[in-house]
N, CA, C and O atoms as a printed pandas DataFrame, in Angstrom:
     atom_number atom_name residue_name chain_id  residue_number  x_coord  y_coord  z_coord
0              1         N          GLY        A               1   -1.996   -2.821   -9.566
1              2        CA          GLY        A               1   -2.617   -2.786  -10.849
2              3         C          GLY        A               1   -2.443   -1.429  -11.498
3              4         O          GLY        A               1   -2.074   -0.450  -10.850
4              5         N          LYS        A               2   -2.714   -1.394  -12.783
5              6        CA          LYS        A               2   -2.621   -0.133  -13.506
6              7         C          LYS        A               2   -3.706   -0.060  -14.555
7              8         O          LYS        A               2   -4.274   -1.073  -14.965
8              9         N          THR        A               3   -3.978    1.141  -14.974
9             10        CA          THR        A               3   -4.993    1.387  -15.986
10            11         C          THR        A               3   -4.323    1.510  -17.345
11            12         O          THR        A               3   -3.096    1.489  -17.445
12            13         N          SER        A               4   -5.137    1.639  -18.399
13            14        CA          SER        A               4   -4.540    1.915  -19.702
14            15         C          SER        A               4   -3.848    3.267  -19.600
15            16         O          SER        A               4   -4.330    4.147  -18.887
16            17         N          GLY        A               5   -2.758    3.449  -20.279
17            18        CA          GLY        A               5   -1.980    4.664  -20.138
18            19         C          GLY        A               5   -0.904    4.526  -19.080
19            20         O          GLY        A               5   -0.225    5.501  -18.760
20            21         N          ALA        A               6   -0.734    3.321  -18.528
21            22        CA          ALA        A               6    0.331    3.023  -17.560
22            23         C          ALA        A               6    0.282    3.896  -16.323
23            24         O          ALA        A               6    1.322    4.342  -15.840
24            25         N          LYS        A               7   -0.905    4.146  -15.806
25            26        CA          LYS        A               7   -1.051    4.901  -14.561
26            27         C          LYS        A               7   -1.513    3.950  -13.468
27            28         O          LYS        A               7   -2.207    2.973  -13.749
28            29         N          PRO        A               8   -1.136    4.226  -12.226
29            30        CA          PRO        A               8   -1.586    3.357  -11.132
30            31         C          PRO        A               8   -3.110    3.339  -11.049
31            32         O          PRO        A               8   -3.769    4.363  -11.231
32            33         N          SER        A               9   -3.641    2.187  -10.778
33            34        CA          SER        A               9   -5.085    2.027  -10.667
34            35         C          SER        A               9   -5.597    2.593   -9.346
35            36         O          SER        A               9   -4.952    2.439   -8.308
36            37         N          ASN        A              10   -6.745    3.242   -9.387
37            38        CA          ASN        A              10   -7.374    3.714   -8.157
38            39         C          ASN        A              10   -7.756    2.551   -7.249
39            40         O          ASN        A              10   -7.900    2.728   -6.039
40            41         N          ALA        A              11   -7.917    1.380   -7.819
41            42        CA          ALA        A              11   -8.320    0.215   -7.029
42            43         C          ALA        A              11   -7.289   -0.143   -5.971
43            44         O          ALA        A              11   -7.646   -0.753   -4.963
44            45         N          ILE        A              12   -6.032    0.210   -6.160
45            46        CA          ILE        A              12   -5.029   -0.133   -5.159
46            47         C          ILE        A              12   -4.861    0.962   -4.119
47            48         O          ILE        A              12   -4.056    0.823   -3.199
48            49         N          GLU        A              13   -5.606    2.039   -4.254
49            50        CA          GLU        A              13   -5.514    3.104   -3.267
50            51         C          GLU        A              13   -6.347    2.821   -2.033
51            52         O          GLU        A              13   -6.227    3.519   -1.026
52            53         N          ARG        A              14   -7.186    1.809   -2.103
53            54        CA          ARG        A              14   -8.020    1.471   -0.962
54            55         C          ARG        A              14   -7.834    0.007   -0.625
55            56         O          ARG        A              14   -7.643   -0.831   -1.507
56            57         N          LEU        A              15   -7.891   -0.281    0.628
57            58        CA          LEU        A              15   -7.722   -1.636    1.111
58            59         C          LEU        A              15   -9.050   -2.106    1.666
59            60         O          LEU        A              15   -9.688   -1.401    2.448
60            61         N          SER        A              16   -9.467   -3.298    1.264
61            62        CA          SER        A              16  -10.702   -3.859    1.785
62            63         C          SER        A              16  -10.403   -5.230    2.373
63            64         O          SER        A              16   -9.563   -5.971    1.863
64            65         N          ILE        A              17  -11.100   -5.553    3.447
65            66        CA          ILE        A              17  -10.913   -6.865    4.058
66            67         C          ILE        A              17  -12.271   -7.479    4.364
67            68         O          ILE        A              17  -13.260   -6.772    4.557
68            69         N          ALA        A              18  -12.302   -8.797    4.406
69            70        CA          ALA        A              18  -13.512   -9.512    4.799
70            71         C          ALA        A              18  -13.574   -9.523    6.325
71            72         O          ALA        A              18  -12.571   -9.803    6.982
72            73         N          THR        A              19  -14.714   -9.228    6.878
73            74        CA          THR        A              19  -14.880   -9.223    8.334
74            75         C          THR        A              19  -15.584  -10.496    8.782
75            76         O          THR        A              19  -15.893  -11.355    7.956
76            77         N          GLU        A              20  -15.835  -10.623   10.052
77            78        CA          GLU        A              20  -16.527  -11.793   10.576
78            79         C          GLU        A              20  -17.908  -11.949    9.960
79            80         O          GLU        A              20  -18.450  -13.054    9.915
80            81         N          THR        A              21  -18.477  -10.854    9.488
81            82        CA          THR        A              21  -19.804  -10.918    8.871
82            83         C          THR        A              21  -19.717  -11.326    7.410
83            84         O          THR        A              21  -20.737  -11.391    6.723
84            85         N          GLN        A              22  -18.535  -11.596    6.938
85            86        CA          GLN        A              22  -18.266  -11.979    5.562
86            87         C          GLN        A              22  -18.759  -10.937    4.568
87            88         O          GLN        A              22  -19.321  -11.260    3.522
88            89         N          SER        A              23  -18.535   -9.695    4.923
89            90        CA          SER        A              23  -18.820   -8.588    4.019
90            91         C          SER        A              23  -17.524   -7.829    3.811
91            92         O          SER        A              23  -16.550   -8.055    4.529
92            93         N          TRP        A              24  -17.501   -6.934    2.839
93            94        CA          TRP        A              24  -16.308   -6.147    2.538
94            95         C          TRP        A              24  -16.476   -4.743    3.069
95            96         O          TRP        A              24  -17.551   -4.153    2.972
96            97         N          THR        A              25  -15.401   -4.210    3.635
97            98        CA          THR        A              25  -15.407   -2.868    4.200
98            99         C          THR        A              25  -14.264   -2.074    3.591
99           100         O          THR        A              25  -13.132   -2.555    3.530
100          101         N          THR        A              26  -14.555   -0.858    3.140
101          102        CA          THR        A              26  -13.504    0.005    2.628
102          103         C          THR        A              26  -12.803    0.665    3.799
103          104         O          THR        A              26  -13.442    1.246    4.675
104          105         N          LEU        A              27  -11.476    0.568    3.803
105          106        CA          LEU        A              27  -10.684    1.111    4.896
106          107         C          LEU        A              27   -9.967    2.379    4.449
107          108         O          LEU        A              27  -10.180    2.850    3.331
108          109         N          ALA        A              28   -9.130    2.928    5.301
109          110        CA          ALA        A              28   -8.413    4.174    5.005
110          111         C          ALA        A              28   -7.620    4.047    3.706
111          112         O          ALA        A              28   -6.978    3.019    3.486
112          113         N          PRO        A              29   -7.645    5.066    2.837
113          114        CA          PRO        A              29   -6.916    5.001    1.575
114          115         C          PRO        A              29   -5.405    5.094    1.801
115          116         O          PRO        A              29   -4.940    5.755    2.729
116          117         N          MET        A              30   -4.650    4.414    0.929
117          118        CA          MET        A              30   -3.187    4.557    0.965
118          119         C          MET        A              30   -2.846    5.999    0.619
119          120         O          MET        A              30   -3.586    6.642   -0.127
120          121         N          PRO        A              31   -1.746    6.519    1.143
121          122        CA          PRO        A              31   -1.349    7.893    0.836
122          123         C          PRO        A              31   -1.081    8.137   -0.645
123          124         O          PRO        A              31   -1.287    9.251   -1.125
124          125         N          ALA        A              32   -0.629    7.124   -1.379
125          126        CA          ALA        A              32   -0.348    7.288   -2.808
126          127         C          ALA        A              32   -0.550    5.958   -3.516
127          128         O          ALA        A              32   -0.213    4.899   -2.985
128          129         N          ALA        A              33   -1.102    6.027   -4.717
129          130        CA          ALA        A              33   -1.267    4.811   -5.520
130          131         C          ALA        A              33    0.104    4.318   -5.957
131          132         O          ALA        A              33    1.021    5.117   -6.151
132          133         N          ARG        A              34    0.248    3.008   -6.113
133          134        CA          ARG        A              34    1.506    2.438   -6.589
134          135         C          ARG        A              34    1.242    1.065   -7.167
135          136         O          ARG        A              34    0.248    0.421   -6.832
136          137         N          PHE        A              35    2.127    0.621   -8.029
137          138        CA          PHE        A              35    2.081   -0.760   -8.500
138          139         C          PHE        A              35    3.499   -1.295   -8.605
139          140         O          PHE        A              35    4.469   -0.537   -8.642
140          141         N          GLY        A              36    3.597   -2.641   -8.651
141          142        CA          GLY        A              36    4.901   -3.267   -8.643
142          143         C          GLY        A              36    5.528   -3.275   -7.255
143          144         O          GLY        A              36    6.746   -3.396   -7.125
144          145         N          HIS        A              37    4.720   -3.149   -6.234
145          146        CA          HIS        A              37    5.204   -3.099   -4.855
146          147         C          HIS        A              37    5.124   -4.480   -4.205
147          148         O          HIS        A              37    4.606   -5.428   -4.793
148          149         N          VAL        A              38    5.643   -4.573   -2.994
149          150        CA          VAL        A              38    5.584   -5.781   -2.193
150          151         C          VAL        A              38    4.841   -5.435   -0.909
151          152         O          VAL        A              38    5.025   -4.353   -0.352
152          153         N          ALA        A              39    4.002   -6.354   -0.442
153          154        CA          ALA        A              39    3.268   -6.130    0.810
154          155         C          ALA        A              39    3.295   -7.407    1.643
155          156         O          ALA        A              39    3.290   -8.512    1.102
156          157         N          TRP        A              40    3.323   -7.245    2.966
157          158        CA          TRP        A              40    3.256   -8.381    3.866
158          159         C          TRP        A              40    2.570   -7.957    5.158
159          160         O          TRP        A              40    2.468   -6.769    5.463
160          161         N          VAL        A              41    2.101   -8.945    5.909
161          162        CA          VAL        A              41    1.391   -8.707    7.164
162          163         C          VAL        A              41    2.214   -9.270    8.313
163          164         O          VAL        A              41    2.725  -10.387    8.236
164          165         N          ALA        A              42    2.337   -8.486    9.378
165          166        CA          ALA        A              42    3.003   -8.931   10.603
166          167         C          ALA        A              42    2.494   -8.093   11.769
167          168         O          ALA        A              42    2.373   -6.874   11.655
168          169         N          ASP        A              43    2.199   -8.737   12.874
169          170        CA          ASP        A              43    1.799   -8.047   14.107
170          171         C          ASP        A              43    0.662   -7.043   13.899
171          172         O          ASP        A              43    0.751   -5.901   14.350
172          173         N          LYS        A              44   -0.395   -7.463   13.222
173          174        CA          LYS        A              44   -1.585   -6.634   12.973
174          175         C          LYS        A              44   -1.280   -5.372   12.167
175          176         O          LYS        A              44   -1.958   -4.354   12.300
176          177         N          LYS        A              45   -0.234   -5.463   11.320
177          178        CA          LYS        A              45    0.120   -4.345   10.452
178          179         C          LYS        A              45    0.389   -4.878    9.058
179          180         O          LYS        A              45    0.835   -6.012    8.888
180          181         N          ILE        A              46    0.113   -4.050    8.066
181          182        CA          ILE        A              46    0.438   -4.372    6.679
182          183         C          ILE        A              46    1.539   -3.421    6.243
183          184         O          ILE        A              46    1.400   -2.203    6.354
184          185         N          TYR        A              47    2.633   -3.985    5.745
185          186        CA          TYR        A              47    3.771   -3.199    5.286
186          187         C          TYR        A              47    3.777   -3.194    3.760
187          188         O          TYR        A              47    3.594   -4.235    3.129
188          189         N          VAL        A              48    3.989   -2.017    3.170
189          190        CA          VAL        A              48    4.040   -1.870    1.719
190          191         C          VAL        A              48    5.331   -1.146    1.369
191          192         O          VAL        A              48    5.588   -0.047    1.860
192          193         N          VAL        A              49    6.148   -1.773    0.511
193          194        CA          VAL        A              49    7.435   -1.184    0.154
194          195         C          VAL        A              49    7.639   -1.273   -1.355
195          196         O          VAL        A              49    7.181   -2.216   -2.000
196          197         N          GLY        A              50    8.327   -0.286   -1.903
197          198        CA          GLY        A              50    8.695   -0.298   -3.303
198          199         C          GLY        A              50    7.570    0.090   -4.232
199          200         O          GLY        A              50    6.585    0.709   -3.829
200          201         N          GLY        A              51    7.735   -0.286   -5.476
201          202        CA          GLY        A              51    6.775    0.048   -6.503
202          203         C          GLY        A              51    7.071    1.401   -7.129
203          204         O          GLY        A              51    7.958    2.133   -6.690
204          205         N          THR        A              52    6.318    1.707   -8.150
205          206        CA          THR        A              52    6.473    2.978   -8.847
206          207         C          THR        A              52    5.117    3.654   -8.994
207          208         O          THR        A              52    4.074    3.045   -8.752
208          209         N          ASP        A              53    5.148    4.926   -9.396
209          210        CA          ASP        A              53    3.904    5.655   -9.595
210          211         C          ASP        A              53    3.405    5.553  -11.032
211          212         O          ASP        A              53    2.285    5.980  -11.314
212          213         N          ALA        A              54    4.202    4.999  -11.957
213          214        CA          ALA        A              54    3.814    4.793  -13.351
214          215         C          ALA        A              54    4.851    3.900  -14.010
215          216         O          ALA        A              54    5.947    3.736  -13.473
216          217         N          ASP        A              55    4.526    3.307  -15.182
217          218        CA          ASP        A              55    5.522    2.527  -15.909
218          219         C          ASP        A              55    6.726    3.398  -16.185
219          220         O          ASP        A              55    6.602    4.469  -16.779
220          221         N          GLY        A              56    7.883    2.948  -15.759
221          222        CA          GLY        A              56    9.092    3.728  -15.946
222          223         C          GLY        A              56    9.128    4.981  -15.101
223          224         O          GLY        A              56    9.980    5.848  -15.297
224          225         N          GLY        A              57    8.201    5.077  -14.161
225          226        CA          GLY        A              57    8.096    6.268  -13.328
226          227         C          GLY        A              57    9.043    6.244  -12.153
227          228         O          GLY        A              57    9.881    5.354  -12.011
228          229         N          LYS        A              58    8.885    7.232  -11.329
229          230        CA          LYS        A              58    9.740    7.383  -10.155
230          231         C          LYS        A              58    9.419    6.292   -9.133
231          232         O          LYS        A              58    8.256    6.088   -8.786
232          233         N          PRO        A              59   10.453    5.590   -8.652
233          234        CA          PRO        A              59   10.221    4.570   -7.630
234          235         C          PRO        A              59    9.838    5.199   -6.287
235          236         O          PRO        A              59   10.328    6.267   -5.922
236          237         N          HIS        A              60    8.963    4.519   -5.573
237          238        CA          HIS        A              60    8.644    4.930   -4.209
238          239         C          HIS        A              60    9.768    4.439   -3.306
239          240         O          HIS        A              60   10.148    3.270   -3.373
240          241         N          THR        A              61   10.298    5.305   -2.474
241          242        CA          THR        A              61   11.392    4.919   -1.577
242          243         C          THR        A              61   10.935    4.803   -0.128
243          244         O          THR        A              61   11.725    4.450    0.748
244          245         N          ASP        A              62    9.673    5.097    0.126
245          246        CA          ASP        A              62    9.158    5.015    1.494
246          247         C          ASP        A              62    8.567    3.638    1.755
247          248         O          ASP        A              62    8.263    2.894    0.822
248          249         N          THR        A              63    8.410    3.312    3.009
249          250        CA          THR        A              63    7.727    2.099    3.429
250          251         C          THR        A              63    6.486    2.526    4.189
251          252         O          THR        A              63    6.571    3.194    5.220
252          253         N          LEU        A              64    5.332    2.131    3.669
253          254        CA          LEU        A              64    4.068    2.473    4.322
254          255         C          LEU        A              64    3.682    1.364    5.290
255          256         O          LEU        A              64    3.944    0.186    5.045
256          257         N          VAL        A              65    3.059    1.758    6.385
257          258        CA          VAL        A              65    2.599    0.797    7.385
258          259         C          VAL        A              65    1.134    1.093    7.676
259          260         O          VAL        A              65    0.777    2.199    8.082
260          261         N          TYR        A              66    0.288    0.082    7.461
261          262        CA          TYR        A              66   -1.134    0.210    7.778
262          263         C          TYR        A              66   -1.388   -0.535    9.080
263          264         O          TYR        A              66   -1.148   -1.739    9.168
264          265         N          ASP        A              67   -1.875    0.180   10.091
265          266        CA          ASP        A              67   -2.206   -0.411   11.382
266          267         C          ASP        A              67   -3.661   -0.862   11.334
267          268         O          ASP        A              67   -4.570   -0.034   11.308
268          269         N          ILE        A              68   -3.879   -2.169   11.322
269          270        CA          ILE        A              68   -5.226   -2.713   11.154
270          271         C          ILE        A              68   -6.181   -2.259   12.265
271          272         O          ILE        A              68   -7.274   -1.792   11.946
272          273         N          PRO        A              69   -5.824   -2.373   13.565
273          274        CA          PRO        A              69   -6.779   -1.965   14.604
274          275         C          PRO        A              69   -7.180   -0.490   14.554
275          276         O          PRO        A              69   -8.331   -0.155   14.834
276          277         N          SER        A              70   -6.248    0.389   14.203
277          278        CA          SER        A              70   -6.582    1.824   14.209
278          279         C          SER        A              70   -7.023    2.347   12.841
279          280         O          SER        A              70   -7.418    3.508   12.729
280          281         N          ASN        A              71   -6.964    1.509   11.793
281          282        CA          ASN        A              71   -7.369    1.907   10.440
282          283         C          ASN        A              71   -6.619    3.159    9.988
283          284         O          ASN        A              71   -7.221    4.104    9.478
284          285         N          ALA        A              72   -5.287    3.153   10.183
285          286        CA          ALA        A              72   -4.489    4.335    9.848
286          287         C          ALA        A              72   -3.180    3.937    9.190
287          288         O          ALA        A              72   -2.580    2.918    9.532
288          289         N          TRP        A              73   -2.739    4.768    8.225
289          290        CA          TRP        A              73   -1.462    4.597    7.552
290          291         C          TRP        A              73   -0.410    5.507    8.163
291          292         O          TRP        A              73   -0.717    6.607    8.623
292          293         N          SER        A              74    0.830    5.040    8.164
293          294        CA          SER        A              74    1.963    5.883    8.549
294          295         C          SER        A              74    3.152    5.479    7.692
295          296         O          SER        A              74    3.080    4.519    6.924
296          297         N          THR        A              75    4.236    6.213    7.826
297          298        CA          THR        A              75    5.465    5.885    7.111
298          299         C          THR        A              75    6.451    5.303    8.118
299          300         O          THR        A              75    6.691    5.886    9.176
300          301         N          ALA        A              76    7.022    4.138    7.775
301          302        CA          ALA        A              76    7.994    3.513    8.673
302          303         C          ALA        A              76    9.235    4.379    8.770
303          304         O          ALA        A              76    9.682    4.958    7.780
304          305         N          SER        A              77    9.788    4.462    9.973
305          306        CA          SER        A              77   10.952    5.305   10.164
306          307         C          SER        A              77   12.200    4.685    9.554
307          308         O          SER        A              77   12.877    5.341    8.763
308          309         N          LYS        A              78   12.523    3.451    9.895
309          310        CA          LYS        A              78   13.714    2.800    9.344
310          311         C          LYS        A              78   13.540    1.302    9.347
311          312         O          LYS        A              78   12.983    0.727   10.282
312          313         N          PHE        A              79   14.020    0.681    8.300
313          314        CA          PHE        A              79   14.048   -0.772    8.236
314          315         C          PHE        A              79   15.455   -1.281    8.004
315          316         O          PHE        A              79   15.663   -2.488    7.882
316          317         N          GLY        A              80   16.424   -0.380    7.941
317          318        CA          GLY        A              80   17.786   -0.804    7.705
318          319         C          GLY        A              80   18.084   -1.130    6.259
319          320         O          GLY        A              80   19.098   -1.757    5.954
320          321         N          ILE        A              81   17.180   -0.695    5.339
321          322        CA          ILE        A              81   17.423   -0.903    3.914
322          323         C          ILE        A              81   17.329    0.432    3.195
323          324         O          ILE        A              81   16.656    1.356    3.652
324          325         N          ASN        A              82   17.996    0.515    2.094
325          326        CA          ASN        A              82   17.961    1.735    1.290
326          327         C          ASN        A              82   17.428    1.375   -0.088
327          328         O          ASN        A              82   18.056    0.607   -0.817
328          329         N          ILE        A              83   16.290    1.918   -0.444
329          330        CA          ILE        A              83   15.687    1.671   -1.748
330          331         C          ILE        A              83   15.875    2.922   -2.579
331          332         O          ILE        A              83   15.117    3.880   -2.431
332          333         N          SER        A              84   16.843    2.932   -3.425
333          334        CA          SER        A              84   17.048    4.109   -4.270
334          335         C          SER        A              84   17.659    3.735   -5.598
335          336         O          SER        A              84   17.899    4.606   -6.434
């Protein structure tokens, strides 16, 4: 998402999930806000790739990985793709 002025929304900087108690919990913030990205879940991890930091802004070339059990973000080393 984005705010007026074509800036990334702060709402995408944090990830929240529903727990067994059916409540929402704020988890570790993403290292950088982005929009226009793709995300998927595999093996208890959330992968986030692509997107930009603003309309017409610089594309993100890193792939972020959120480890659900440890509540921590890291940068993927290699996926065999080049986003540039």
